[in-house]
C-alpha positions as CSV (number, residue, x, y, z in Angstrom):
1,X,0.1,4.0,11.2
2,X,-0.5,1.4,13.9
3,X,2.8,-0.3,13.4
4,X,4.5,3.1,13.5
5,X,2.8,4.1,16.8
6,X,3.7,0.7,18.3
7,X,7.3,1.0,17.3
8,X,7.5,4.4,19.0
9,X,5.6,3.2,22.1
10,X,7.4,-0.2,22.6
11,X,10.7,0.6,21.0
12,X,12.2,-0.9,17.9
13,X,14.3,-3.4,19.9
14,X,11.1,-5.2,20.9
15,X,10.1,-6.0,17.3
16,X,11.6,-8.5,14.9
17,X,11.2,-9.1,11.2
18,X,11.2,-12.7,10.1
19,X,10.9,-14.2,6.7
20,X,8.4,-17.0,7.0
21,X,8.8,-18.5,3.6
22,X,10.3,-17.9,0.2
23,X,7.9,-18.6,-2.7
24,X,7.4,-17.8,-6.3
25,X,5.3,-14.8,-7.4
26,X,2.6,-17.2,-8.6
27,X,2.1,-18.6,-5.1
28,X,2.5,-15.3,-3.3
29,X,-1.1,-14.4,-2.7
30,X,-2.1,-18.0,-1.8
31,X,0.8,-18.2,0.8
32,X,0.0,-14.7,2.2
33,X,-3.6,-15.7,2.6
34,X,-2.5,-18.8,4.5
35,X,-0.3,-16.9,6.9
36,X,-2.9,-14.1,7.5
37,X,-5.6,-16.7,8.2
38,X,-3.5,-18.9,10.5
39,X,-1.3,-16.3,12.3
40,X,-3.9,-13.4,12.4
41,X,-1.2,-10.7,12.5
42,X,-2.0,-7.8,14.7
43,X,-0.4,-5.1,12.6
44,X,-1.7,-6.2,9.2
45,X,-3.8,-3.4,7.8
46,X,-5.4,-5.5,5.2
47,X,-7.1,-8.7,6.3
48,X,-7.5,-10.2,2.8
49,X,-4.4,-11.2,0.9
50,X,-3.8,-9.3,-2.3
51,X,-6.8,-7.0,-1.8
52,X,-7.5,-3.6,-0.3
53,X,-11.2,-4.5,0.1
54,X,-12.6,-3.1,3.3
55,X,-9.7,-0.6,3.9
56,X,-10.8,3.0,4.5
57,X,-8.5,6.0,4.9
58,X,-9.2,7.9,8.1
59,X,-10.5,11.5,7.9
60,X,-7.1,13.0,8.6
61,X,-5.5,11.0,5.7
62,X,-8.4,12.0,3.4
63,X,-7.9,15.7,4.2
64,X,-4.1,15.5,3.7
65,X,-4.5,13.8,0.3
66,X,-7.1,16.4,-0.7
67,X,-4.9,19.3,0.3
68,X,-2.0,17.8,-1.5
69,X,-4.1,17.3,-4.7
70,X,-5.5,20.8,-4.8
71,X,-3.7,23.1,-7.2
72,X,-1.6,20.2,-8.6
73,X,-0.6,20.9,-12.2
74,X,0.2,18.1,-14.6
75,X,2.3,18.5,-17.7
76,X,0.7,17.7,-21.1
77,X,2.9,14.6,-21.2
78,X,1.6,13.3,-17.9
79,X,-2.0,14.0,-18.7
80,X,-1.8,12.1,-21.9
81,X,-0.2,9.1,-20.1
82,X,-2.9,9.1,-17.5
83,X,-5.6,9.1,-20.2
84,X,-3.8,6.4,-22.1
85,X,-3.8,8.6,-25.2
86,X,-0.1,8.8,-26.0
87,X,0.0,10.7,-29.2
88,X,3.4,12.4,-29.6
89,X,6.3,10.7,-31.1
90,X,8.5,11.5,-28.1
91,X,6.1,9.9,-25.7
92,X,5.9,6.7,-27.8
């Protein structure tokens, strides 16, 4: 949300997107940690690479997610998948 607000406030033309480094998937978290620690990016929501530890949704987000979830109906197929109990031949 903070990057969205900044883009609206300062205009898209005042932002750039740069690829800092290409790396393998195996090194991704290690390299992300290095860049977060050294560059201390202002618009990074999560401060620890590969983790959402310490992140909390604001009250407005919690209310929106709650209202969207109320009354949600799942198919039997979806419920079985969520429970990890796929029993029907079609689902297998």
